[in-house]
PLY file of the C-alpha trace (Angstrom):
ply
format ascii 1.0
element vertex 245
property float x
property float y
property float z
element edge 244
property int vertex1
property int vertex2
end_header
-0.40 8.15 15.86
-4.03 8.38 15.89
-5.68 8.12 19.72
-7.56 5.26 20.58
-11.19 5.29 19.52
-10.50 8.78 17.61
-12.44 9.26 14.30
-10.36 8.02 11.38
-8.94 10.88 9.27
-9.32 11.13 5.60
-7.69 13.53 3.20
-9.55 14.51 0.13
-7.28 16.08 -2.66
-9.67 17.23 -5.47
-9.99 20.66 -7.28
-13.33 19.91 -8.30
-15.67 21.95 -5.94
-18.80 19.98 -6.41
-16.97 16.75 -5.83
-15.09 17.97 -2.80
-18.56 19.19 -1.16
-20.02 15.71 -2.25
-17.25 13.79 -0.75
-16.50 15.83 2.40
-20.40 15.41 3.14
-20.47 11.82 2.59
-17.26 10.94 4.62
-18.45 13.00 7.62
-21.73 11.14 7.48
-19.73 8.09 7.89
-18.04 9.50 10.87
-14.77 10.55 9.54
-12.70 13.41 10.10
-12.11 15.24 6.70
-9.49 17.83 5.66
-9.27 19.01 1.94
-6.63 20.36 -0.32
-7.27 21.70 -3.94
-3.66 21.25 -5.46
-0.61 18.94 -5.33
1.49 21.18 -3.19
-1.20 21.79 -0.59
-1.84 18.14 -0.63
1.72 17.42 0.65
1.75 20.15 3.26
-1.84 18.94 4.71
-0.64 15.23 4.79
2.56 15.97 6.59
0.51 18.25 8.97
-2.53 16.29 9.73
-1.07 12.58 9.17
-4.27 11.13 7.78
-5.35 7.40 7.99
-6.66 7.62 4.35
-5.89 9.72 1.47
-8.37 10.07 -1.76
-5.98 11.38 -4.43
-7.28 12.76 -7.58
-4.53 12.45 -10.38
-5.15 15.53 -12.54
-4.18 18.60 -10.00
-3.02 22.18 -10.29
0.87 22.94 -9.31
1.64 19.04 -8.92
-0.27 16.18 -10.42
-1.39 13.25 -8.18
1.24 10.70 -9.36
4.12 13.19 -8.29
2.14 13.62 -4.97
1.84 10.04 -4.31
5.51 9.44 -5.21
6.61 12.13 -2.68
4.16 10.63 0.14
5.43 7.20 -0.34
8.83 8.13 0.47
7.63 9.68 3.77
4.65 7.97 5.07
2.66 4.43 4.71
-0.92 5.92 4.68
-3.28 3.93 2.30
-3.93 6.17 -1.09
-7.00 5.92 -3.22
-6.34 7.46 -6.62
-9.35 9.11 -8.61
-9.08 9.49 -12.08
-11.19 10.45 -15.30
-9.02 8.32 -17.47
-9.72 4.53 -17.99
-6.66 3.52 -19.74
-4.97 0.48 -18.31
-1.29 2.43 -18.52
-2.86 5.03 -16.23
-4.02 2.73 -13.96
-0.46 0.80 -13.66
1.39 4.21 -13.23
-0.82 4.82 -10.47
0.12 1.64 -8.93
3.72 1.65 -9.74
3.93 5.23 -7.71
2.67 3.53 -4.68
-1.15 3.93 -4.66
-3.24 1.10 -2.86
-6.54 1.43 -4.84
-7.79 3.32 -8.10
-11.18 4.61 -9.20
-12.12 6.02 -12.26
-14.75 8.80 -12.65
-17.80 8.81 -12.49
-17.93 6.38 -9.46
-20.58 5.68 -6.90
-20.31 7.19 -3.63
-21.31 4.07 -1.80
-18.38 2.16 -3.67
-16.00 4.82 -2.74
-16.99 4.45 0.95
-16.64 0.88 0.79
-13.27 1.09 -0.68
-12.31 3.77 2.02
-13.57 1.59 4.78
-11.83 -1.56 3.22
-8.49 0.13 3.15
-8.91 1.08 6.77
-9.60 -2.38 7.76
-6.71 -3.70 5.75
-4.23 -1.46 7.78
-5.86 -2.55 10.95
-5.77 -6.42 9.92
-2.01 -6.07 8.80
-0.91 -4.50 12.05
-2.65 -7.35 13.91
-1.08 -10.11 11.64
2.17 -8.52 11.51
2.31 -8.24 15.56
0.87 -11.99 15.67
3.73 -13.09 13.23
6.17 -11.61 15.56
4.70 -13.50 18.40
4.30 -16.82 16.77
6.36 -17.32 13.57
8.53 -20.34 13.28
10.97 -21.39 10.62
13.56 -18.61 10.28
15.12 -16.78 13.45
12.43 -14.67 15.22
13.58 -12.49 18.01
12.16 -8.98 18.92
9.36 -9.40 16.19
12.05 -9.93 13.52
12.53 -12.49 10.53
16.14 -13.42 9.55
17.19 -15.07 6.53
20.95 -14.84 6.02
22.01 -11.07 5.63
18.18 -10.28 5.05
16.28 -9.16 8.32
12.71 -8.22 8.15
11.83 -6.27 11.16
8.06 -6.51 11.73
7.47 -4.09 14.72
9.39 -1.39 13.08
8.34 -2.38 9.34
12.08 -2.06 8.49
14.05 -4.33 6.20
17.74 -4.46 6.32
19.96 -6.21 3.77
23.45 -6.39 5.53
24.14 -3.00 6.99
21.82 -1.38 4.52
17.99 -0.26 5.31
15.91 -0.93 2.22
13.26 1.47 1.75
9.89 -0.37 0.83
6.57 1.04 -0.19
3.84 -0.21 2.28
2.53 -3.07 -0.16
6.20 -3.85 -0.94
6.61 -4.82 2.83
3.36 -6.66 3.17
4.09 -8.75 0.29
7.46 -9.57 1.50
6.24 -10.46 4.70
3.37 -12.72 3.37
6.01 -14.49 1.08
8.49 -14.78 3.93
6.06 -16.35 6.41
5.43 -18.97 3.76
9.00 -19.79 3.19
9.33 -22.49 0.43
5.82 -22.71 -0.29
4.47 -21.80 -3.74
1.97 -19.11 -3.67
-0.48 -18.16 -6.34
-0.73 -14.52 -7.44
-4.54 -14.80 -6.36
-3.97 -15.70 -2.98
-1.20 -12.96 -2.82
-3.86 -10.45 -3.93
-6.61 -11.54 -1.45
-3.94 -11.66 1.62
-2.04 -8.45 0.63
-4.45 -6.34 -1.24
-7.88 -7.59 0.18
-10.74 -9.70 -1.63
-12.37 -6.35 -2.65
-9.50 -5.25 -4.88
-9.98 -5.55 -8.58
-6.61 -4.46 -10.00
-5.76 -8.19 -11.47
-2.51 -10.14 -11.00
-0.23 -7.80 -12.81
-0.18 -5.79 -9.58
1.67 -8.79 -7.98
4.28 -9.22 -10.71
5.05 -5.42 -10.38
5.51 -5.63 -6.70
7.66 -8.66 -7.16
10.00 -6.98 -9.54
10.46 -4.10 -7.38
11.20 -6.29 -4.40
13.66 -8.22 -6.49
15.23 -4.92 -7.47
15.86 -4.05 -4.04
16.73 -7.24 -2.54
18.50 -9.50 -5.06
22.01 -9.24 -6.21
20.83 -10.20 -9.85
17.20 -9.18 -10.29
16.92 -10.98 -13.53
18.34 -14.30 -11.93
16.71 -14.21 -8.43
17.87 -16.26 -5.32
15.37 -15.15 -3.09
11.87 -14.74 -4.73
11.29 -17.43 -7.41
8.83 -17.60 -10.25
7.05 -20.76 -10.61
5.78 -20.78 -14.15
2.21 -20.63 -14.41
1.58 -20.58 -10.80
3.11 -17.86 -8.94
5.93 -17.37 -6.56
7.92 -19.18 -4.03
10.28 -17.31 -1.28
13.53 -19.20 -0.73
15.09 -16.74 2.03
0 1
1 2
2 3
3 4
4 5
5 6
6 7
7 8
8 9
9 10
10 11
11 12
12 13
13 14
14 15
15 16
16 17
17 18
18 19
19 20
20 21
21 22
22 23
23 24
24 25
25 26
26 27
27 28
28 29
29 30
30 31
31 32
32 33
33 34
34 35
35 36
36 37
37 38
38 39
39 40
40 41
41 42
42 43
43 44
44 45
45 46
46 47
47 48
48 49
49 50
50 51
51 52
52 53
53 54
54 55
55 56
56 57
57 58
58 59
59 60
60 61
61 62
62 63
63 64
64 65
65 66
66 67
67 68
68 69
69 70
70 71
71 72
72 73
73 74
74 75
75 76
76 77
77 78
78 79
79 80
80 81
81 82
82 83
83 84
84 85
85 86
86 87
87 88
88 89
89 90
90 91
91 92
92 93
93 94
94 95
95 96
96 97
97 98
98 99
99 100
100 101
101 102
102 103
103 104
104 105
105 106
106 107
107 108
108 109
109 110
110 111
111 112
112 113
113 114
114 115
115 116
116 117
117 118
118 119
119 120
120 121
121 122
122 123
123 124
124 125
125 126
126 127
127 128
128 129
129 130
130 131
131 132
132 133
133 134
134 135
135 136
136 137
137 138
138 139
139 140
140 141
141 142
142 143
143 144
144 145
145 146
146 147
147 148
148 149
149 150
150 151
151 152
152 153
153 154
154 155
155 156
156 157
157 158
158 159
159 160
160 161
161 162
162 163
163 164
164 165
165 166
166 167
167 168
168 169
169 170
170 171
171 172
172 173
173 174
174 175
175 176
176 177
177 178
178 179
179 180
180 181
181 182
182 183
183 184
184 185
185 186
186 187
187 188
188 189
189 190
190 191
191 192
192 193
193 194
194 195
195 196
196 197
197 198
198 199
199 200
200 201
201 202
202 203
203 204
204 205
205 206
206 207
207 208
208 209
209 210
210 211
211 212
212 213
213 214
214 215
215 216
216 217
217 218
218 219
219 220
220 221
221 222
222 223
223 224
224 225
225 226
226 227
227 228
228 229
229 230
230 231
231 232
232 233
233 234
234 235
235 236
236 237
237 238
238 239
239 240
240 241
241 242
242 243
243 244
């Protein structure tokens, strides 16, 4: 865990030397501590050692590609990941999101925009922690004890960022957890996809409403007895979703 007032740590995973140099220089000018990995295997080793606050991750890497790196990291830590790619195909973008990326930029990109995206990711992490802490202290409706929300056999532990279904711990990606908390805090209320994007991904995010649908599908697969006939997260056609507990 980062010490109070320490500079945020950014891991840059990129194999183009010129881009690495530019990113490192620009990030340091913004006050970030920067570490660099130039292949996928080194990225995993560096992330585990340094525990960065944000990772900038290129898709095309030697030894292990960015998608696989992202997939492995998502099983081990909740660090925000900004993926970079030279591809513009929508399928590639969806793949990046499905393996757990928080944001996505295509090359070439403006350095000012990238710095804004990094700052936004860090800000969302801080706000999410503050909001989850507040939710534990002030939530009403479902049973809330020690920063927990309980819906029958489903328990959302806000403080530990843990979800249990019966006796089983359900492993959620960071955005899956945040979306579930957002839905649960508004139990019984129909929430639009646009509102979910704003509250969970942030107003700067431009990934589109399909991102919400993908994450809802994942949540249903993990939380519903019959994902194709859900009882907890309901679709309201033409509007969005409603959490029924």
